[in-house]
Legacy VTK file of the C-alpha trace (Angstrom):
# vtk DataFile Version 3.0
C-alpha trace
ASCII
DATASET POLYDATA
POINTS 226 float
-12.085 -6.927 16.642
-8.804 -7.244 14.378
-5.131 -6.386 15.356
-1.672 -6.262 14.166
1.193 -7.687 16.347
4.730 -7.962 16.063
7.186 -9.450 17.781
10.387 -10.963 16.766
10.387 -13.510 19.694
8.515 -16.665 18.407
8.005 -17.835 21.356
6.553 -15.560 22.655
4.499 -14.266 19.389
3.154 -17.927 19.682
2.044 -17.166 23.132
0.330 -13.755 22.754
-1.529 -14.921 19.604
-3.352 -17.672 21.125
-4.578 -16.009 24.135
-5.845 -12.604 21.871
-7.495 -15.479 19.491
-8.626 -17.617 23.007
-10.573 -13.807 23.804
-12.533 -13.736 20.276
-9.515 -11.338 18.716
-9.005 -11.664 14.986
-4.396 -11.698 15.284
-2.315 -11.359 12.508
1.123 -11.863 14.045
4.566 -10.961 12.097
7.690 -11.008 13.038
9.541 -8.014 12.089
9.305 -4.541 11.542
9.063 -4.446 7.289
6.446 -6.887 7.360
3.913 -4.809 10.262
4.500 -1.958 7.942
3.716 -3.903 5.280
0.261 -5.370 6.707
-0.375 -2.466 8.034
-0.719 -0.649 4.849
-2.540 -3.421 3.164
-5.117 -4.036 5.965
-7.811 -2.517 8.573
-6.859 -2.514 12.002
-8.326 -2.023 14.665
-5.343 -1.996 17.245
-1.570 -2.361 16.872
0.646 -3.899 18.988
4.468 -3.495 18.469
7.961 -4.870 20.284
10.365 -1.971 19.709
13.381 -3.978 19.144
12.819 -5.231 15.957
15.331 -6.319 12.739
14.849 -4.905 9.347
12.525 -1.700 11.172
11.659 -0.801 14.600
8.635 -1.042 16.497
9.558 3.042 16.951
10.651 3.718 12.888
7.475 1.455 12.142
5.143 3.666 14.297
6.455 7.162 12.751
5.810 5.699 9.457
2.211 5.076 10.076
1.906 8.799 11.712
3.397 10.398 8.923
1.205 8.734 6.261
-1.512 9.475 8.134
-2.477 6.623 9.836
-4.582 6.626 13.176
-5.280 2.502 14.545
-4.773 3.039 18.045
-0.847 1.701 18.135
1.024 0.017 21.927
4.431 -0.486 21.945
6.041 -3.229 24.095
9.686 -2.115 25.192
11.657 -2.842 27.656
11.670 -2.476 31.381
14.499 0.055 31.570
14.309 1.519 28.121
12.718 5.197 29.094
14.096 6.385 26.683
12.262 4.453 24.414
8.546 4.942 26.075
9.157 9.072 25.762
9.766 8.832 22.246
7.249 6.869 21.264
4.252 8.754 22.856
5.940 11.777 20.935
5.980 9.695 18.062
1.787 9.204 18.394
1.712 5.729 20.207
-1.074 5.256 22.415
0.653 3.319 25.192
3.613 1.107 26.284
3.503 -1.850 28.267
6.777 -2.855 29.252
8.953 -6.350 29.245
8.225 -8.756 30.926
4.935 -8.368 31.764
1.437 -10.763 32.617
-1.122 -11.457 29.933
-4.299 -10.177 31.732
-2.441 -6.955 31.962
-2.091 -6.876 28.105
-5.410 -8.122 27.937
-6.436 -5.601 30.065
-4.659 -2.231 28.096
-5.866 -3.649 24.665
-9.442 -3.621 25.845
-8.775 0.249 27.304
-7.046 0.734 23.841
-10.048 -0.034 21.721
-12.199 1.434 24.316
-11.083 4.955 23.396
-10.831 3.999 19.845
-14.681 3.257 20.256
-15.494 6.560 21.312
-14.003 9.112 18.732
-16.175 10.680 16.436
-17.134 8.572 13.320
-14.234 9.903 10.465
-16.394 10.970 7.837
-14.440 11.620 3.937
-16.320 13.399 1.185
-16.073 13.168 -2.547
-18.674 15.754 -3.810
-22.081 14.998 -3.052
-21.156 12.031 -1.076
-20.198 10.740 1.920
-17.951 7.539 3.497
-18.706 7.138 7.051
-15.658 4.706 8.043
-16.868 3.431 11.383
-20.209 2.276 9.890
-19.087 1.874 6.576
-22.508 3.771 4.773
-22.083 5.942 1.759
-24.449 8.462 1.889
-25.234 11.073 -0.642
-28.277 12.810 -1.865
-30.349 9.770 -2.886
-30.230 7.729 -0.599
-27.627 5.823 2.159
-26.291 2.204 1.338
-24.183 0.015 4.231
-21.590 -1.555 1.670
-19.799 -5.031 2.454
-16.619 -5.113 4.051
-14.669 -5.510 0.489
-16.677 -2.654 -1.375
-16.207 -0.316 1.825
-11.955 -0.761 1.257
-12.226 -0.320 -2.337
-14.594 2.990 -1.675
-12.237 3.934 0.758
-8.985 3.232 -0.682
-10.785 5.795 -4.260
-11.822 8.355 -1.938
-8.886 8.702 0.052
-6.819 9.039 -3.807
-9.468 10.801 -5.146
-8.422 12.331 -8.796
-5.383 9.780 -8.508
-4.733 6.959 -11.421
-4.159 3.421 -8.682
-3.205 0.343 -10.392
-5.042 -2.811 -10.851
-2.313 -4.741 -8.873
-2.176 -1.373 -6.050
-5.837 -2.046 -5.393
-5.648 -6.340 -5.297
-2.906 -5.393 -2.362
-4.302 -2.823 -0.659
-8.343 -4.047 -0.502
-7.781 -7.639 -0.641
-4.179 -8.255 1.391
-0.573 -9.560 0.308
-1.641 -13.304 0.949
-5.020 -12.979 -1.103
-4.860 -15.416 -4.271
-7.783 -12.825 -5.921
-7.442 -11.926 -9.503
-7.259 -9.043 -11.798
-10.970 -9.129 -12.704
-11.934 -9.238 -9.563
-11.023 -5.579 -9.225
-13.124 -4.735 -12.819
-15.898 -7.133 -10.392
-16.331 -4.795 -7.868
-15.866 -1.277 -9.777
-18.601 -2.223 -11.250
-20.625 -3.249 -8.041
-19.556 0.619 -6.849
-20.582 2.452 -10.130
-24.517 1.080 -9.154
-24.225 2.143 -5.858
-22.833 5.745 -6.583
-25.963 5.745 -8.911
-28.310 4.782 -6.474
-27.168 7.809 -3.970
-27.423 10.105 -6.959
-23.373 10.384 -6.280
-21.889 13.207 -8.537
-18.857 11.724 -8.488
-17.710 9.083 -10.525
-15.238 6.117 -11.049
-12.756 6.432 -14.275
-10.574 3.740 -16.218
-7.411 4.618 -17.632
-6.582 1.509 -19.943
-3.227 0.431 -18.616
-3.402 2.825 -15.694
-5.924 2.077 -13.573
-9.142 3.549 -11.636
-9.331 6.856 -9.944
-12.438 8.678 -8.365
-13.351 12.480 -9.349
-16.407 15.111 -9.109
-18.119 14.585 -12.525
-17.342 18.573 -14.177
-14.030 19.189 -12.084
-10.826 18.297 -14.029
LINES 1 227
226 0 1 2 3 4 5 6 7 8 9 10 11 12 13 14 15 16 17 18 19 20 21 22 23 24 25 26 27 28 29 30 31 32 33 34 35 36 37 38 39 40 41 42 43 44 45 46 47 48 49 50 51 52 53 54 55 56 57 58 59 60 61 62 63 64 65 66 67 68 69 70 71 72 73 74 75 76 77 78 79 80 81 82 83 84 85 86 87 88 89 90 91 92 93 94 95 96 97 98 99 100 101 102 103 104 105 106 107 108 109 110 111 112 113 114 115 116 117 118 119 120 121 122 123 124 125 126 127 128 129 130 131 132 133 134 135 136 137 138 139 140 141 142 143 144 145 146 147 148 149 150 151 152 153 154 155 156 157 158 159 160 161 162 163 164 165 166 167 168 169 170 171 172 173 174 175 176 177 178 179 180 181 182 183 184 185 186 187 188 189 190 191 192 193 194 195 196 197 198 199 200 201 202 203 204 205 206 207 208 209 210 211 212 213 214 215 216 217 218 219 220 221 222 223 224 225
């Protein structure tokens, strides 16, 4: 399970990250709201933990933006004990849980486990384009000619294209959203994985194709539709 943890108090951030890592979670830790928003947009997380009081953007601002953009990842807020209004506002904006500070690590771990269990009980999300579908939980790409479970990078790229079908995405945009800000992947990797996905689409009998426009980017379109 991969978590994003945003906390501007460095000592607390390090302690919580150590505990979560010890309990076998993969954790990306950031120290302000702007980075939290960038990471949440660029990576696929199983859960997000946001401190409300952070520089650049508050946890509430990050939460509000993510929910408005359609992010359904479970989000927990860390709140000052006295700030009841913040807790109410956070829940109204779509937070899944909150934990008042100070807290003991055992309670944090328990809340995280509960949050992730609720996520696993959700009906798998299915997105479609033409006669193909992509299961966002199992990574299965399905068409009339069969189905295939996509490796992680191929899945991320296919998900990005399907969620933005008809829109041309630049190579640079794809690199950031699929490989992440800190990756050393180069532009040639995008072309390689596009070619992999074209073969996948052919193998499942898709009536959708990935089109390329020179100096613009790539898009997924249903064949025969404008």
